[in-house]
Residue, then its C-alpha position, 0 to 999 in steps of 0.5 A: m522593650s522599647d525606648r518609645q513611651g506610651q506604647t504597648s510592647w507589641g507596638w500599639p499606644a496604651q490607649e489604643a491597646g485599651d480600646y482594642h481590648e475593650v472592644y474585643g473582651y481582652e484585658a490588659q495584664n501584666t503578666y501572660a495568662y497560661p500557667g507556668a508562663p514566665q512573668y514579666a513586669a510592664e514597663p512604665g508607659y506599657v502594658n502586656v496584652g494577655i489572654p482573658q481568664q477568670a480566676s475560678q475557670a481553666p485557661y481558654h485556648p481555641t480549638y483549631d479545626p482543619y476541616a471547617e469550610t469557611f472559618d478562618a481562625y484569624d478573621a474573627y480577630s483580625p482588625y482587617p475587613v474579610e474581602p467578600e467572594p466575587a459574585p458569580e458571572p452571569e451566563p452569556g447570551y450565546t456561545l461561539p462553536a469550537v473552532p475545528e482544527s485546520a491541518w493535513s494531519v487532522d482528519t476533519r470533514r474539510s480535509k477528507l472532502l479535499g483529499r477525495g478531490v485531490l484523489l479524483c484527479i490522481l485517478l484521472i491522471q492514471a487512467g489517462l496514462s494507461l489509456r494513452l497506450r495503444r496496440t494490438a493484442f500482446q502475446d500474453e493477452a491473446l494467450y489468456i483471453a483465447s484459453g478463457h474462451y475455450e475453458l468457458d466452452n468446456l464448462l458450460h458445454g463440456t468441449k475438450l480442452p485443446v491443451d492442459f492450460a492448468s499445466y503451464f499457466s501462471g494462474h488458475p485457467k478458470l478464474y481470470p481467463v474465463l472472466a476475460a473471455l465473457v468480457d471479450d465476448r460482449f466488448g472485445l479486447t478493449g473491454v478487457r483492458l478497461m477491466s484492468l483499468l478499473f482494477m488498478l484504479g480501485a488498487t490505487g484507491l484502496l492504497y490511499s485508504f489504508t495509507r490514510r488509516l496508517f499515517n495521515l491524509r497528506a501521506g495517503l494522497g502521496a502513495a497514491a500520486l507516486f504509485s499511479v505514475v510508475q511504469a508498471t501502474s500504467v502498463l497493468g492498467n491497459l494490459a489484459t493479464y492476470d496481473a491487475m486483478a491480482v494487484f487489486l486483490l492484494a490491495l484489497s486484503a491489505w485494506l482489510v487488514v488495516r481497517t480491522d486493526r482495532m476489532n476482535a482478532a477474528a475480524v482479520l479473516l475478512a482478509a483471507p479470502p482476497a489473499a487466497l483468491a490473489f494467489a490462485v488468480k496469479y501464483a506469484s502473489g504468493l510472494y506477498l502474502p507473508t507481508l499481509v501476515l506481518l501487517a496484521v501483527l504490526t497494525a494491531h500492536r499498538h492496541r494488543g501488545i503480545g496478543a497481536l501475534a494471534r492476529g497474524a496467526v488467524l490471517g495466515l492460518g485462514t488463507g492457508a486453510l482457503l488455499g488447501a480447500g481450493y487445491v483439493l477442489s481444483g486438482p493438480l495445478g503443474g503451473i504452480s511449479a512450472t512458472t513459480t516454484d520450480r521455474a527453469h533458470g535463464t541467463d540474464t545477469a543480477r546486474t542487468m535486472l538490478e539496473h532495470s529494477a532501479q530504472w522502473g521503481g527506483l524513485l518510489f523506493l528511494a521515497a519509501l526508504a526515506g519515509t522509513v527512516a524519518y517515520a522510525l526517528r519520529g512518529r509525527m511531523g509536528e505540524m500541530p504539536w498541541i493535537a493530542g494523541s500519542t504515536s506508536g513506539r519506535w520498534r513498531r515504526t521501524g518494523l513497519g517501515i522495513v516490512l513494507t519497504g523491504t517487500a519492493l525488493l521481493a520480486p527483482a530478489y526472486q527474479i535474480h535467483l531464477q536468473t530471468e527478467i521475463s515479466l519483471y517490468k510487471h511483477i515489480g508493481f506488486g511490491l511497490l504497491f506495498a512500498a507506496p504508503l512509506a513513499g507517500l509518508g517520505l514525500s510528505r516529510l520531504v514537503g515539510p510541516h505546513f508545506r514549507h518545501p513544495q517545490l521538492g515534493i512537485m519535483l519527486y512527483v514530476l520525475t516519477l511521472v516522466f520516467g514512468m511515461v517513457q518506460a511504460q511507452q518503451a514496455y508497451s511496444w510489441p509488434d503491431s499484428t493488424q496486417m499480418i493478421n489481415t494477410l494470414r486470414p485468407l491463407v488458414d482454415h480448420k485443416g492446416f498445421y501452421l507455425a507461428e512466432e508468438q503464435e497466441v496472437p494469430g490463435y486469438y485473432l483467427r479462432d473463428k477459423t482455426d483451432w487452438s491445436q492447429w498452431q505450433n509455437t517456436y519454443v519447444m517441439e518434439y519431431r519424428a523426421k521422414d528418416g525415422k529420427q527423433y529431433s528436439g529443439p532447433d534440429a526439430f524445426e529444421h527437419a520439420v520444414r525440410d519435410g514440408k510439415f507446415d502449411v504456413m509459417v509466420l516468423h520475424g526472428g525478434v523472439t526465438t532466434d535459434t528456431y528462426d535460424a534453424v528454419r532459414r536453414g531448412l528453407k535453403g534448397n527447399s522446393h515445398y515453400r514460397l515467400a508469400a509476404v513480408v509485413p514491416f513494423s517497427t519497434p523501439g528496437g528499429e524496423k523488423a518485418y514478419r516474413i510469411w511462407v505458404k506451402q506450395 
């Protein structure tokens, strides 16, 4: 057992062991106390520690209770004192408030206020870029406002329309044109253009709002900043045409789709009226209705799973029902096929249109492409990794990026199919509205977490701004018609018949002295000459001039060169006309002049 004398077999001195047993009620035994235990003789100087028992009783076995709250089987027999439980700490006299997270990726009250301040600066810059553009009425502006006056007279007084505007307009003639005519009566052309500016500013504000909800505050500001300075936004903000109103309605519909993502599926029907109205205002807006339906599915997928498909179906059916009802109430609209679905093909090459599309929206599109890739790979930038919150799955993120960024390609692709570049510089802005959220996200990722590389974001914004300013000035450079209108005013009345290149402009400015039907355009004409033959195209114009059909002719040769050449042929050796005035004007293409011939 041990070679040391005077100790127990457990290492305690014999005297101390006896004291221990005396204190705790045990006796020193030479054998173990349970039945059948082996018998061991104590060595000299040692004692065996046994379990006390009485000869007349069964051996005692302590019962272990695993559910006892505070009893420890060894506490009662341990020679060491049990440490008492620490006393509870007293309640503090005061409590510091929680410090809110400070980051652009967290929507705190401070960040929202800061974001709105930055947004206000963005909108002021956008307004300045549009208002700096100054010209007389553009051909389309004159057409829509003048037609609005005739449509308004038809609605209020039953006056017969001079022509069927619905047969060739690219939007319903009783919507935007009537609204523009009401504003024109009170505030003139400047007031109608300011209305367009308000529509575009509203579209930028809505873009910021739904991008912030889709991603975060910084992405929202980036999207608004880039979209506000591209060429299409600047031009449409000071152009009295359908486009600004249609862009605003599409932005409103997209905002409602995103805003109702967590509501009942039926709530998405709130987005159907502005979507249908956008199509009615400008038929080309129908190209972007599928994007809204897909957006309704993708924004709800995170919360509803496969049930999000029902949300997209509800929006699609609701919009279709409204469009069908509107078509039945308004009657046939030949302009839908003439200007959109079955438009005549042109001769512009795909290469030319791709080059111009890249110039007008290439930087924003590249930023959106980078944002799509970055978002697909990583849902968050990781500025504050301890912030709770899950991100959507990679497939949903990839789908959202492809849908929004790919929408920017719809207008160029469709016009390449039509082989015409007419109005492409305006239509490209519709697609950029949907690509802008991913462009804002791409700008945010380019800057990096905690504004690591702000110079890269500033460089992208400044390049987009400079290119947009130059391109907008080039697009806003049609002939100034002030002097030409002043020259024509004493030469026209309600009896004559007049030929004019871009006849909408004098028809708008001189509507107090002439009627719309008195003006002949230089695009299409059917004419039966004095020799009894029927002519069309350039030949019709040539023979009409030879016969002295027109009382006044205003041409500059910059729009319809074939007609201009035919008129010049008709004037050779013609004693019916004299050249009354040559009115010069300047464009980026050089110096040109209106030539005004008057019948003698």
